[in-house]
N, C-alpha and C positions, 0 to 999 in steps of 0.2 A: 448273783441273787437274779431273781426275776423281778422283772419292771410291770407285773400284773398287779393290779389293786388288792390288797388282802380283805377287803371287805366282801359281802355276800351279794354284790349287785349283777344283776341280768339285763343285758342291753336287749330291749323289746324292739324290734324293728318289724312292723306290720302296719298296713293301711286299713286293715279290714279291723273295724270296731267290734264286732262279735268276735274274732280270735284273741284280739287283744285283751278284752275284758277275761275271757277263759282262761288266757295264759297269765296274766297278771294274778288271777286268784290261784293258779298252780304254784306260780312263783312264792308267792306271800306264803302260801300254807306249808311251803317247804322251809319257811325261815328264811327266804333271800328277800332281796328288793328291787322290784323291777324299776329300770330307769330308761328315758329315751335317750340319752346322749350321753358322752363321756365314758370314760375308761371302766370295763367291766371284767368281769372272771369269766362269764360265758356271756353269749348271746344268741337269741333265738331271732331269726330272719325269715321274714315270708321271700318267697322265691318269685321275682318277676323280672322283667328284660333288663335291670341296672343292678341286681341285687347280687348276680354273680363278683362282680369286682369286689364290692363290699366283704361279701364272704372270705374273697381269696385274702386281703388285708387283714382281716379281723384273725383269720387262720395263721396267716404269715407273724402277727404280732403275739400269738400265744392264747388266744381267747379261744373256749372251745365252743364251737358254733353247732346249734341244733338249727339246721334249714327246711323250710316246710313249703309244698305247695300243691297244686293239684296232681291226682293220681294219672292224669293224662298229658303231662308235663314230663315225661320219663327222662327226655332228654336233659333237661336243666336240674332234675334231680340228680343225675349220672354225674353232670359237670361239677355238680357242688358236692359230691362223695368225692370225686377227683380232685377237689381242691382242699378237701381236709374235713369237709364240715359230716355232720353226722345228717343227713337228709331223708327226709320221709314225706309220707303224702300227709296231706292234712287229716286225715282219720287218724294218724298215729302220731301226731305233735305233742298232744298231752301227754299220753302214756309213756312216750319216750324222754320228755323232759322230767316228769316224774323221776324217771329212772337216772337219769343223770344228775338232778340235783339232790336225789337221795344218796348220790355215792360221795357227796360233798362232805 
């Protein structure tokens, strides 16, 4: 039996207020609930210097992770993919999130 929550929570981890507002809207329009802490079935993580450890932990616990970052940060995007996340540049995060949440 999975220990993932059965609700439609999406953990949103971003420091960028612009992205937070846009991604919260995508999450809510898909019928999911954005949360800033606690267990969730999905996570959306803004990549920065400390984010890869969190991405690895979330993936290891069974959470489906969409990670996003600057297109010039190809190395960190690659590392997030290698950790098991769907890692995309900032310009693609909304479309990717819609696809991921739409498949639920």
